[in-house]
C-alpha positions as CSV (number, residue, x, y, z in Angstrom):
1,X,0.0,0.0,0.0
2,X,1.4,3.5,-1.0
3,X,0.7,6.4,1.2
4,X,0.9,10.0,-0.1
5,X,2.3,12.5,2.3
6,X,-0.2,15.3,3.0
7,X,2.4,18.0,2.2
8,X,3.1,16.6,-1.3
9,X,-0.7,16.6,-2.1
10,X,-1.0,20.2,-0.9
11,X,2.2,21.2,-2.8
12,X,0.8,19.5,-6.0
13,X,-2.5,21.3,-5.7
14,X,-0.8,24.7,-5.2
15,X,1.4,24.1,-8.3
16,X,-1.6,23.2,-10.3
17,X,-3.4,26.4,-9.1
18,X,-0.4,28.5,-10.0
19,X,-0.1,27.0,-13.4
20,X,-3.8,27.7,-14.0
21,X,-3.4,31.3,-13.0
22,X,-0.3,31.7,-15.2
23,X,-2.1,30.2,-18.2
24,X,-5.2,32.5,-17.6
25,X,-3.0,35.6,-17.4
26,X,-1.0,34.6,-20.5
27,X,-4.2,34.0,-22.4
28,X,-5.5,37.5,-21.5
29,X,-2.3,39.1,-22.7
30,X,-2.3,37.1,-25.9
31,X,-5.9,38.0,-26.7
32,X,-5.3,41.6,-25.9
33,X,-2.4,41.7,-28.3
34,X,-4.6,40.5,-31.1
35,X,-7.7,42.5,-30.3
36,X,-6.1,45.9,-30.8
37,X,-8.7,48.5,-31.7
38,X,-8.5,50.7,-34.8
39,X,-9.8,53.5,-32.7
40,X,-7.4,55.9,-31.0
41,X,-4.7,58.2,-32.0
42,X,-2.5,57.6,-35.1
43,X,0.6,59.4,-36.4
44,X,0.3,60.0,-40.1
45,X,3.4,59.4,-42.2
46,X,3.9,61.0,-45.6
47,X,4.2,58.0,-47.9
48,X,6.5,60.0,-50.3
49,X,8.9,61.6,-47.8
50,X,8.6,59.2,-44.8
51,X,8.2,62.3,-42.5
52,X,5.5,62.5,-39.8
53,X,2.7,64.9,-40.6
54,X,0.1,64.9,-37.9
55,X,-1.9,63.0,-35.4
56,X,-5.4,61.8,-36.2
57,X,-7.9,60.7,-33.6
58,X,-10.1,57.9,-35.0
59,X,-13.4,57.5,-33.1
60,X,-16.7,55.8,-33.4
61,X,-19.9,57.8,-33.6
62,X,-23.3,56.3,-34.5
63,X,-21.6,53.0,-35.2
64,X,-19.4,54.7,-38.0
65,X,-15.8,55.6,-38.0
66,X,-14.7,59.3,-38.0
67,X,-11.3,60.9,-37.7
68,X,-10.1,64.4,-36.9
69,X,-6.7,66.1,-36.8
70,X,-5.7,66.6,-33.2
71,X,-2.0,67.6,-33.7
72,X,0.1,69.0,-36.5
73,X,3.7,67.7,-36.5
74,X,5.2,69.4,-39.5
75,X,7.3,72.3,-38.5
76,X,6.0,75.6,-39.8
77,X,2.5,74.2,-40.5
78,X,1.1,74.3,-36.9
79,X,-1.4,77.1,-37.9
80,X,-2.1,75.7,-41.4
81,X,-5.4,76.8,-42.9
82,X,-7.2,75.1,-45.8
83,X,-6.6,77.8,-48.4
84,X,-7.4,75.6,-51.4
85,X,-10.8,74.5,-49.8
86,X,-14.2,75.6,-51.0
87,X,-17.3,76.4,-49.0
88,X,-17.4,76.1,-45.3
89,X,-13.8,74.8,-45.1
90,X,-12.3,77.8,-47.0
91,X,-9.5,79.3,-44.9
92,X,-10.5,77.2,-41.8
93,X,-7.8,75.8,-39.5
94,X,-6.7,72.3,-40.3
95,X,-6.2,71.5,-36.6
96,X,-9.4,70.1,-35.3
97,X,-10.8,69.4,-38.9
98,X,-12.8,66.2,-39.3
99,X,-11.1,64.5,-42.3
100,X,-12.7,61.1,-42.1
101,X,-16.5,60.7,-41.9
102,X,-19.0,57.9,-41.8
103,X,-16.8,54.9,-42.8
104,X,-18.6,51.6,-42.2
105,X,-17.1,48.3,-41.0
106,X,-17.0,45.5,-43.6
107,X,-15.1,42.3,-43.5
108,X,-13.3,41.6,-40.2
109,X,-12.0,45.0,-39.2
110,X,-11.9,46.5,-42.6
111,X,-13.6,49.9,-42.8
112,X,-14.7,51.6,-46.0
113,X,-16.1,55.1,-46.7
114,X,-16.6,57.9,-49.2
115,X,-15.1,60.7,-47.2
116,X,-11.4,60.8,-46.5
117,X,-10.4,64.5,-46.9
118,X,-6.9,65.7,-47.7
119,X,-6.7,69.4,-46.6
120,X,-3.4,70.0,-48.5
121,X,-4.9,69.0,-51.8
122,X,-8.5,70.0,-50.8
123,X,-9.7,66.7,-52.2
124,X,-12.0,64.0,-50.9
125,X,-11.3,60.3,-51.6
126,X,-13.1,57.0,-51.1
127,X,-11.2,55.0,-48.5
128,X,-10.4,51.6,-47.1
129,X,-8.8,51.4,-43.6
130,X,-7.5,48.3,-41.7
131,X,-5.0,47.3,-39.1
132,X,-1.9,45.7,-40.5
133,X,-2.4,41.9,-39.6
134,X,1.3,41.6,-39.0
135,X,1.5,44.6,-36.7
136,X,-1.6,45.9,-34.9
137,X,0.3,49.2,-34.2
138,X,0.2,50.0,-37.9
139,X,-2.9,51.3,-39.6
140,X,-3.2,51.0,-43.4
141,X,-5.1,53.9,-45.0
142,X,-5.9,53.7,-48.7
143,X,-7.4,56.6,-50.6
144,X,-9.1,56.0,-53.9
145,X,-9.7,58.4,-56.8
146,X,-11.5,56.4,-59.5
147,X,-9.2,53.4,-60.1
148,X,-6.1,55.0,-58.8
149,X,-5.1,54.6,-55.1
150,X,-2.4,55.4,-52.6
151,X,-1.8,53.6,-49.3
152,X,-0.2,55.2,-46.3
153,X,0.9,53.5,-43.0
154,X,-0.1,55.3,-39.9
155,X,1.5,54.5,-36.5
156,X,-0.3,54.0,-33.3
157,X,0.3,56.8,-30.7
158,X,0.6,55.4,-27.2
159,X,-0.9,57.6,-24.6
């Protein structure tokens, strides 16, 4: 007959409990890393020069995606106004301007819309926006004009 020592049983139960806690915490961190939100602040990077241009805050309103300029990073353009714009936007400050409106979620985290505004060109584009599947801290922003498109990579701004 084999007798188990009470200390060993207690020690075994404690190890099992600690392993369960460790696995649970690890799973939460793993899931959190893959469930990054598209919403938040993003640093725009000029796809032609590689220089940072500004910070866009992307938010959800009425179940649609919107984005506004919350910071201008280009030196000398801090007080930039939309001189080329028409109508209500003519000569308005770019800082605080809503440049993304009413984009809707489509396939698994991909958002599409008809209003991505570029204040420098005073042009509005159709757009498709998604997180880079290989790096959730990169946002892919594609603007379409007819069949021509350009894609920029924006970088998540950590608060």
